[in-house]
C-alpha positions in Angstrom: 13.7 14.1 -9.7 14.4 14.4 -5.9 11.6 17.4 -5.4 9.2 15.3 -7.0 10.2 12.3 -4.6 9.6 14.2 -1.6 6.0 15.1 -3.1 5.5 11.6 -2.9 6.6 11.5 0.5 4.3 14.1 1.8 1.3 12.1 -0.4 2.4 8.8 1.8 2.5 10.6 5.2 -1.2 11.7 4.8 -2.0 8.3 3.6 -0.6 6.8 6.7 -2.8 9.1 8.8 -5.5 7.8 7.5 -5.0 4.2 7.0 -7.5 1.5 7.9 -7.0 -1.4 6.0 -5.7 -4.9 6.7 -3.5 -8.0 5.0 -0.5 -10.1 5.2 1.8 -11.3 2.6 4.0 -14.1 2.5 5.9 -12.7 -0.5 6.7 -9.3 1.3 7.9 -11.6 4.4 10.4 -13.4 1.7 11.5 -10.3 0.0 11.4 -8.0 2.7 12.7 -10.0 5.6 14.8 -8.8 8.1 18.5 -7.7 6.8 21.3 -9.5 9.0 23.5 -6.5 7.3 21.3 -3.6 7.5 22.7 -0.6 8.4 22.2 0.5 12.5 19.0 2.8 13.1 19.1 6.0 13.9 16.1 6.3 15.8 15.8 4.3 19.2 13.3 1.2 19.0 10.5 0.9 21.3 10.6 -2.5 23.6 8.8 -5.1 21.9 5.6 -5.8 23.4 3.6 -9.0 23.2 0.8 -8.9 20.7 -2.4 -9.4 22.5 -5.9 -9.0 21.3 -7.4 -7.6 24.3 -8.6 -4.5 23.1 -5.8 -2.6 24.9 -3.3 0.3 23.6 -0.3 -0.8 25.0 1.7 -0.1 21.5 2.6 2.7 18.9 3.5 3.8 15.6 6.8 4.3 15.4 9.6 5.5 13.1 13.2 4.0 12.2 15.5 5.4 10.0 18.2 3.6 8.2 21.5 5.0 6.6 20.7 4.8 2.8 23.7 2.9 0.9 22.7 3.9 -1.9 23.6 7.8 -2.2 21.9 8.8 -5.4 18.4 8.5 -2.5 20.8 10.5 -0.3 18.9 13.8 -0.7 15.2 12.6 -0.6 16.2 10.6 2.6 17.5 13.9 4.2 14.4 15.9 3.4 12.4 12.8 4.6 14.1 13.1 7.9 14.6 16.6 8.3 10.6 17.3 7.5 9.6 14.4 10.0 7.4 13.1 7.7 7.0 9.6 9.3 7.0 10.8 12.6 4.1 13.3 12.1 2.0 10.4 10.2 3.1 8.1 13.4 1.7 10.3 15.4 -1.6 11.2 13.8 -2.1 7.3 13.4 -1.7 6.8 17.5 -4.2 9.4 17.8 -6.4 7.0 15.9 -5.9 3.6 16.2 -5.7 1.0 19.5 -2.3 -1.3 18.8 -1.7 -4.1 21.0 2.0 -3.8 20.4 4.5 -1.3 18.4 4.9 -1.3 14.5 7.5 0.4 13.0 7.6 2.6 10.0 10.6 3.1 7.6 11.7 4.3 4.1 14.8 3.5 2.4 16.7 2.2 -0.6 16.3 -1.5 -0.5 18.5 -2.6 -3.6 15.1 -3.9 -5.0 11.7 -2.8 -6.1 9.4 -3.5 -3.3 7.2 -2.6 -0.2 6.1 -4.6 2.5 5.6 -5.5 5.7 8.2 -7.9 7.9 5.8 -9.7 10.6 9.3 -10.8 12.2 9.9 -7.3 13.6 6.3 -5.8 12.9 7.9 -3.2 10.5 6.4 -1.3 7.6 9.0 -0.5 4.4 8.3 1.7 1.6 11.4 1.6 -0.9 12.9 4.7 -2.7 14.0 2.1 -5.6 9.6 1.7 -6.1 9.1 5.1 -6.4 11.6 4.8 -9.7 10.0 1.5 -10.6 6.4 3.0 -11.0 7.6 6.4 -13.1 9.5 4.1 -15.6 6.4 1.7 -16.1 4.5 4.9 -17.0 6.8 6.4 -19.2 7.5 3.6 -20.8 3.7 3.7 -21.9 4.5 7.3 -23.8 3.3 9.7 -20.6 5.2 12.7 -20.6 7.8 13.1 -17.3 4.8 15.2 -15.4 2.4 12.6 -16.3 4.2 9.8 -15.1 5.1 11.6 -11.8 2.0 12.1 -11.2 0.9 8.6 -12.1 3.7 7.2 -9.9 2.4 9.4 -6.6 -1.0 7.6 -7.0 0.4 4.0 -7.7 2.3 4.0 -4.3 -0.5 5.3 -2.3 -2.5 2.4 -3.6 0.6 0.3 -2.9 1.2 2.0 0.7 -2.0 1.6 1.9 -1.8 -2.1 1.0 1.3 -2.7 3.1 0.2 -1.0 5.8 -2.9 -3.3 5.4 -0.7 -6.1 6.1 0.6 -4.9 9.3 -3.0 -4.5 10.7 -4.4 -7.9 9.8 -1.0 -9.4 11.4 -1.0 -7.6 14.7 -5.2 -7.8 15.1 -4.9 -11.3 13.9 -7.7 -10.4 11.8 -9.5 -13.4 9.9 -9.2 -13.3 6.2 -10.7 -15.9 3.9 -9.9 -16.6 0.1 -6.5 -15.1 -1.3 -5.0 -12.7 1.3 -3.3 -10.7 -1.8 -6.7 -10.1 -3.4 -8.4 -9.1 0.0 -5.3 -6.9 0.3 -5.7 -5.0 -3.0 -9.5 -4.6 -2.3 -8.8 -3.0 1.3 -6.5 -0.4 -0.7 -9.3 0.2 -3.2 -12.0 0.4 -0.2 -9.4 3.1 1.8 -8.9 5.1 -1.1 -12.4 5.2 -2.2 -14.6 5.7 1.1 -12.0 8.0 2.4 -9.8 9.9 0.1 -12.3 11.3 -2.5 -10.9 11.9 -6.0 -7.3 11.6 -5.1 -8.1 8.0 -3.7 -9.7 7.1 -7.1 -7.2 8.4 -8.9 -5.0 5.9 -6.8 -6.9 2.8 -7.7 -7.1 3.7 -11.3 -3.3 4.7 -11.4 -2.9 1.2 -10.0 -4.7 -0.8 -12.4 -3.1 1.1 -15.2 0.5 -0.1 -13.7 -1.2 -3.5 -13.7 -2.2 -3.4 -17.3 1.0 -2.2 -18.5 3.2 -4.8 -16.5 0.9 -7.6 -18.1 1.7 -6.3 -21.4 5.7 -6.2 -20.8 6.3 -9.7 -19.4 4.6 -12.9 -20.4 3.1 -15.1 -17.4 5.1 -18.1 -16.5 4.8 -21.0 -14.3 6.0 -19.1 -11.3 3.5 -16.6 -12.0 1.0 -18.9 -11.9 1.9 -20.2 -8.6 2.6 -16.9 -7.0 -0.2 -16.3 -4.0 -0.5 -13.2 -5.9 -3.4 -13.1 -8.8 -1.9 -12.3 -12.3 -1.6 -8.8 -12.8 -4.3 -8.8 -15.9 -7.1 -10.3 -13.0 -5.9 -7.0 -10.6 -6.4 -4.8 -13.2 -10.2 -5.8 -13.7 -10.5 -6.4 -10.1 -9.6 -2.4 -9.4 -11.6 -1.4 -12.1 -14.7 -3.5 -10.4 -14.3 -1.8 -7.4 -14.4 1.7 -8.6 -17.4 0.4 -10.9 -19.1 -1.5 -7.7 -18.5 1.9 -5.7 -20.6 4.2 -7.6 -21.9 2.9 -11.0 -23.9 5.9 -12.1 -20.2 8.0 -11.6 -18.0 5.5 -13.2 -20.0 4.1 -15.8 -17.9 5.1 -18.7 -15.6 1.8 -17.5 -18.7 -0.1 -18.9 -19.6 2.1 -21.7 -16.2 2.4 -23.1 -15.4 -1.4 -22.4 -13.0 -1.6 -19.9 -14.9 -4.0 -18.0 -16.8 -6.9 -19.3 -20.5 -6.5 -18.7 -20.7 -10.1 -17.5 -18.1 -9.1 -14.3 -19.9 -5.4 -14.1 -23.4 -6.7 -13.1 -21.4 -8.3 -9.8 -19.3 -5.3 -9.2 -21.8 -3.2 -7.0 -22.8 -6.4 -4.3 -19.1 -7.4 -4.6 -17.8 -3.4 -3.6 -20.7 -3.3 -1.0 -19.3 -6.5 0.5 -15.5 -5.6 0.6 -16.7 -2.3 2.4 -18.7 -3.6 5.0 -16.0 -6.2 5.7 -13.5 -4.5 6.6 -15.6 -1.7 8.5 -16.6 -4.2 10.8 -13.3 -5.7 11.3 -11.7 -2.6 12.2 -14.4 -1.3 14.5 -12.8 -2.7 17.9 -9.7 -1.0 16.7 -10.7 2.6 16.6 -9.9 4.8 19.1 
């Protein structure tokens, strides 16, 4: 398990390097807010800077390592530190994007299945529990252990890009119309499909599969209906629409096999193009 989790962290590092998406989540603030009892950082934090929109590069992506409290994650945590995976990713990001203030990157055990952006301290956290969760989701659908690990890697890629996006929309004060969580999903899909090639396509497919499996395992209740996130069924169809819309000819099987209703599919190409144009234009002023 630890060997495969380490491979996943290499995937995460590569994702951070090319990340260019945006969005913010109130859910993530509630679930992933600052913990007054969190262990002290092993890496000194850079002093806070006031956010600005003047286009000046006044910040950096930084890294904070927090001591794990659950010892079953101790080995993977040690390997992440020794390989300096987040440090390398932060360095590459700093060469790509202008920041008005620091954004901190973290991996840790969170005592919950989660990945989140916390605007209180401008940090992005990926929980080790999230990795295990996706593995169990795919195993519950009958996938072999190896295939479940493969799908886990891809699904975390999708989620991690989503969370990095939360940080950038907050940092750059970017306008987002409509549902912000939907915009985050579409942003992650766009980056995966435009920048990561076949691995990116696999990430969006894996996320769609996870949404579908989870929707079958739990009935939607009042709390789900009221949540700012779309229902898992909707996220499933939206993800497929993004893939199909990015190249209808190449991904025609999504339609011919009945995974996506024809009534929705006819709009996916223009839907995808609007998404791509929007994120491309919004981020252009902040690229180095």
